[in-house]
Structure formats: C-alpha cells, structure tokens
N, C-alpha and C positions, 0 to 999 in steps of 0.2 A: 533473837531475831523474831520480829512479829510478821505474821502473814496476813495480808489483806484479803478478805473473802469476796471482794467485788469482781465483776466481770470486766474484761478488757474491751476496748472499743471493737477490736477484731471479732471477738466472740459474739458481741451484740449484733454486728453486721451479719455474721454467719447465721445466727438464729433468725434474723429478719428475712434473709434470702430463703431459708428453709420454709418459713411460714408462707412467703409469697408463692413458692413452688407448690406447696400443698393446697393453698387456696385456689390457685389457677387450675388445679386438677378437680377440685370439689365444686367450684362455682357453677359449672353447667348443670350439675344435678341439683344444686340448691335452687337454681333459677326455675327448674321444672317443679320443684316442691312448692315454691311460693306461687306459681301460676295455678297449681291445683288447689291450693288453699284459697285463692281468689274465687275460683268457681264454687267451691264448697261454701265459703262464707256468703256469697251472693244467694245461693240456694237456701241457706239457713235464714237469711234476712227476708227473702220472699215468703218462706214458710211462716215466719214470725208475723209478717204483715197479714197473711191469711187468717191467722189466729186472732190477731188484733181486730180485724174486720168482723169476724164472727162474734167476738166478745162484745164489740161496740153495738152490733146489730141487736143482740139480746138485751144488753144493759140499757140502751137508749130507746129500744122499741121501734127502730126505723131500719129500712133496708140500707145496707152498705154496699158500695161498689168498689171493687179492686180493679181499676182500669189498667190496661197495658198498651203501650205505644211502641211496638218493635222498631219502627223506623227512627223514632227519636231516642230509642234506647232508654226508655223510662217507664215507670209504673207508679201508681199512687192509690191512696185510699180516701174515699169521701162518702158523705151521706148522699143517697140517691136524690137526684134533682126533684124538687117538689115536696120534700119532706123536712126541709129546714131552710131558714133564710140564709144563714151563714154558718158554714162548717168551720168552727174555730180550731178543730183538731185535724184539719186537712194534712195529709202526709204525701210527699212526693219523693221518689228515689230515682237516681240515675245509675244505669249500669256502667261498669268499668268499660273502657274502650275495647278491651280484648274479648268482651262477652257479647253474646246475642241471645235474644229471647224469642221463642217461637211457640205461641199458644196454639193449640189444636182446637179450632172451633168447629163444632158440628151443628148442623141445622136440624132441629127437631120439628116434629109436626105441631099442629095446633095444641095449645094447652087446654086441658079439660076443665080445670077449676077457674072460676072467675070471681076473685075477690081482690081486695086492694093490694095484697102482697104478691099475688101470682099472675095478675092479668098481664096480657101482652103489652110491651112497651114499644116505643119507637125504636127502630133499628139504628144502631150506632156503627160508626166505621171502625172503631177500635174495640178489640176484644175486652171482655170484662167478666169478672167473677162477681156474682151477686149473692150476698148473704142476706137471708130473710130474717125478720125479727124473731122467729122461733128458733133460730140457730141453724137452720138447714141451708143447703146450697141450692140455688135455683137450677132447674133442669137445663136452662139455656147457657149455663156457665161451661167453660172448657173443662173437659175431664182430665186434661193433661197440658202442662206447660213445660217446654224443654228449654233449659239454659245451656248454651254451648260456648265452649272456648275455642275449640278447633273442630275439625271434622270428626275426630275421634273422642274428644273430651266433652261429655255431656252429662247432665243430671236431669232427671224427670221429676217434676212435682205433679203427682197424680192424686185423684180422689181415692179415698179408701173404699173398700168394697161395700161398706154400708152407706156411702155417699154423705157422710156427716162432716168430713174434714179432708185436708190434703196431707200428703206425706212425701218425703223424698225417696226416690228409687234410683238405684244405680243399675243401668242396663247395659 
C-alpha cells in the first residue's frame, strides 16, 4: 500500500487560517516599523542632498542652494541665482504626506566679510542652506532642520560642531 505525502485540502485551510491569525496580530507592529523607516529614509535622503550640494559647490566653484518649502512639503538643490544660466542638474524632492519639515532659521547680524561668496543677498521667503565654493556652509543657513512624522517621531539634521557639514541626530 502506497502512502501519498501530499496535504489534504482541510490541512491547507487550517494552515491558511493560522497564518491569517498570526498576521493580524503582527500587522500593527509592522505598520509602525514601516512608518519609522519612512522617517529615517527621508532624513537619509535629505542628508545625502546636503552632501551633494557641498560637493557640487566645491567641484563647480559656485554657491549651491538647498532650498526648503515646508508648506509645499518639498526641497531641492540648485545653483545660486546669478551663477549659471541653466542648472541642468537641478534636483527637487517631495516629502511623503505623513512627514513635515521644520527648518530652524535664525537671523544673524551683519556679515563682516564682503566678497562675492559671502556678501549679503536678497532675503527670500523660503529657508535655504547655502554651500559656498570653498565647501563651507554659509552663516545664514539653518543650524538645524527637523523632519517630523508625528508629535513624538522626529529626526534632527544639525550642523556638526565644526560647521562643515550636517548630520542626523536622534533626540
């Protein structure tokens, strides 16, 4: 007498019911995991754009602007106006609908140096990080940008202590 090693239809249905029950218990925690990944990946992308801006400023020898528009939930990277006819490498990014961006803009006093790279510019309505051709960050740039998912979920992109780049901080 030969025995068939296949599953019966009843056994398959039982396994499917057990899987459905386990998934219904695990799904809420997985949902939170993916939401946290969304916040982290957006902060990583923003940090990568700061490094791209700094790199382009040095390699192309022109100031780069990383602009932020919190109301439109977008940000982008472009050559500072007046330094190039067309920026063919213009980048623009849109935040996920569950995220918010809050740049912390501080108004500083008059600038002491007066050369082509650090002279005062017209005031814009949107916050921006300005990378100078020597690789430094303009003093008028925000020291910190907060990306939030909820009231409690937030990541800070802050200037390093030497003011040469940005980094992600969990606070």
